[in-house]
N, C-alpha and C positions, 0 to 999 in steps of 0.2 A: 384481921384486916381481910385475909384471903376471902374469906365469906362475902365481906363486903364488896372487894373485887368483883367475884362472881355473880353477884346479884347485879351489881352496876352495868356489868355485861350482856346478862341477859335481859334486862330490863329496857336497856338500848336495841337490842335486836328484835325486843317484842313491839317495841316503838317502830322500829322502822319496818316492820311486816306488816304492822296495824294489831296485832294481839295485846297491847298495853294497857293498861285498866284505864280510866276514863279520870281527868284531873278532875280533882272536886272544884265545885262551882267559884266563881268568887262571890264575896258576899256583895250586896247591893243595897241599895236603899231600903228603908223598912217600909212594909205595906200595909195599912189598915188591915184587920181580921175581918173586918165587915166588908170593904170594899172586892167586887167579884172580879173575877179575871175573866178577859173577852175572849172570842172564839179563837182569835191570832193569837193570842198568847198561850193559848192550852194548847193549839198544833206546835207550836217552838217547843214548849215545854215537856210535852210527849211524842218524840219523834216515830213515825212509823216503823213498827218491829219488821217490816218485811223488808222495805230498805235496806234497815241495819244488817240486817242477816245477807243481804246481796253483796252488800260492799265487805263485811268481812269475807265472803266467799270468797269473792274475786281477789281479796289481797290473800291470801292463802294459795301457793302454787308448789304442786308434787317436786320432791327433791329427787336428782336425777342421780342413781349412785355410781360414785367412780369405778372402773374396773379394778381390782387387784388380781395378784397371783401371791403363792406363797414360794420364795425359793430358800435354798440352805448352801449357806454361807460358812466355810469354817466348819461345819460340822452343827453350826446353828441355824435355827429357821426364820427368814426373815418376811414380812410382808412389804411388797413392790405396789404403792396405789398410783393410780393416773396413767392414762393410756400416752402421754408424752413419756412418763418414766418408763414404763413399760416396753415402748418403742425403742426408748435410748438403748435401755438395756440389752432388746435383741439385737440391734445392731451391733452394739460392743460385742456380743455373744459371736453372731457372724465373721467380725473381722478378726476375731481371737481364733475363732474354729479355721479360718483360712490360714491365717499365718501359722497357727500349731501344725494343720499339715503340709505345709511346706518345709516347715524345718523338720518335719519326720522325711520327707521325703529326702531331705539335703543330708541328713544324717545316715540316710538308709544309703544314699549314693555315695559318701564316704566312709563308711565301713566296709561296701563292697570292695571300694577302690584301696582301704587299707589292707583287707584280707588277703586280694590279689597280691597287692608288693611283699606281705608277710610270706607269704607261700612261694613267692618267687625269690626271694631271700633264702628261704632252709634250703629251697631245692637247689639253690646255687652252692651254698656249702654243702651239704650233702653231695652233690656232684661231684665239688673239688675235691672233697675226700676219696670217694671211689674212684676220681679220677686219676691222682694221686698213686692210689694204693696200686692200681692197672698199670700205670708206668713203672713202679717198683716191679712188680711179677714180670713185667716183659722185660726188663732188664735181668732178671734171673734167667728167664728163660733164654735170654739171646746166649748167656754161656755157652749153651750145650750145645749150640750150633757149630761151634768152634771144636767139638769133640769128635776125634777121628774113632769111632763105636766099632770098626770092623778090628781097630789094633787094640783097643782095649779090652775086645771081647777074648781075643785071643792071647793077651797078655796076662787080664785077670778078669775073670769072667764073673766075679763076685763082684767086683767092684764096679762094671758095666751094670748088674743089675741095677746096684743103688742109685747111679745115674740116672736111670731109665724110670725108678720110682719115684725120684726127686720132679725129674722133669714132669712125669705125668700126675703128680700130686699139685704142681705150680699149675699146669693147663689147667686144672680142675676150680683151682683157685680161680684163675683167672675168669672162668666160664660162669662160674658162681659171682662172680664182683659184676660182670657184665649183666647177669639175670636181675640181681638186685638194683643195680642203676635203672635199666629197661623198667621194672616195677616204679621206681621211684619215677621217673619221668612219664609215667602212664598216671601215676596217682597225682601229680603236679598236674597234668592234664585236665582232667577231672574236677579240680579244685577251680582251674581258672577257669574253666566252662561254668561251673556252679557259679563262680562269682562275676562273670560276666551277664549270667539269665537274671542275678540278683541284681545286678547294673542296670540292663534292660527292662527290667520290670519297674523297677524304682524313675527311670527315665519316661517309660511311655504311661506311667499313672502323672508324671509332672505335667508331660505335654498335655494330654486329656483334660488335665485340668486349668491348662490356658490356653487349650483351644478344644474346647467342646464339641464343635463340629465335626470332629473327626470321629466322634462316637458312629457317625453314619460312615461304614464300611466304605461303600460306594465313592462317598466324596472322598474321603480319607487315600483312598487306590487312585483315585484320576489325579488329586493333587502329589501324592507321590511320586509318581511318573512324571507330572511336568517339572516339580523338582529336580528329579533326577536329572531329567533333559538338559534342564538350565544349568546344571552343576558340570556337567559335561561338556555342551555345547561353548557357554560363554567364558569357563574357568578353567576348564581342562580336566576336572575330577575325571578319574577312572573308575570301571565300576566296582572294583575290589576294594578301592578306597570309599567309595561313594556306601557299600553294604557294610563297612566300618564305622559307619556314622550315627553315634548314639548316643550324644549329648542335645537333649533336646532345644537346649538354647539356639546352637548352629544351625539344628533343622528350621527355629522360627524365622530364622534370618535367612535362612536361604526360602523360605516362605515368600516372606517379604521380599525379598528379591523377585521371584518372579510374580508375584501379583502386581508391582509397579511396570516389570514389562509385561504384562496383560495391558495394564490400564494404559500406559503409553502406544502400544498398537491402536487399543481401543479409541484413544486419543486420536491419532492419525489417519484411522478412516473416517472419523466422524467430520472432519477437518475436511479431508477432501470429498467427502458428500455435500459439506455446505461450500465448498469451491462451486462443484459442478453443478450444485441445485439452480433452477431457473428463477429470476426474481420475484417475490412474493407480490402479488397484486390483489390489494383489498378492494372486497367488493363495493362497485360504485364510484372507485376512484378512476381519476385519468389516466388513458395508456401513455406510459413513458416509451416516446419514441427513440429515445437514444437506449435504452436498456434491448429494446427488441431488435434493432439494429447491431448492436453489439453481440446479441445472442446468435443471430444472424451470420455474422462476419464468423465467428466463432468456429461455427456447424460448418461453414465451407471452406476454411481453411484445416479443418478437420479432413472434409473430404479430399481437399487439394492431396495433403500428406499421406492419406490412405490409399488413393490413386498413385501417387507416386512411388510406394513402398512394393504397390502390385503390379509395376509396370506399363498400366494403362494411363498413356501419355494423353492418348484421346480425350479421358475423362479430366483429366488436370486441364487441359484446354479449356475445356467447357466449362468447369470450375473456375478458373481464370476469369473465364470472359464475363460468367455471372458478378464476381466482385468488383469488377472493372466497372459492367453496365452500372451496376448500385453507386460505384462510388462518383462517375460522372456523369450522372442521368440529369 
């Protein structure tokens, strides 16, 4: 049955593209053997071979091979065919790559924050123990402040020497504990600096991924200065607070606010230019006397105010006479 289906499909395709075998002629009425065929009948029975070859060649079109690529999925190779399928696969891959990079940056940022918090917890715990030890040593040393050393030396010199040795030993222990606490604090500061650098690198990568135009150092520097100025003037941020701004999301919000303010300033200047601009007269259009009179009146009012500010009352009188003469002419 399978072979018959394949033959049927092949026959159908051959019939569509003109390669199917010609069907046998239907039986017609019997013709006498002695009756000769006319010229027209001979032409119909034997078609021109050239015409047949041209028709066969016209029906046969070269097949265009679809593009294909070979990929590996879970250790197995698969072939992807078709431009649409390849394009869809590429788009999914690009989207997955961007998502993976974003997740990696978030993971690095969280790891840096977790490491900084863990170091802080360890340092606080160690520092509390050292501070308690220092307090105990200081209490012991305080007991020797009440000793009358001259009396002890006069009455029992050996006891005085023991007290002195104990006091010196406690002083050495206190200094050693202070040095140990100082070393731990320095190590904590170094670990915090490393965590801050790691966090800054992660935030910088996330910022450049969302703001690729900042790869231009000149543009980035100019916009950073504008952002810092806006944060200080409009929101009251101090320089130290701006320097500690590391979260790229907050920086993007501050940049959007800066861009919005620039847009509003540009919009205001354009509106002023439109208000001050003279009316546009199309070529060939009839002049508008009302517009010309209004423009002249506005100029005269400006001249009148300018003369008043300068204290030139004579110029004000002349300007006023011009306005009245135009009104009552």
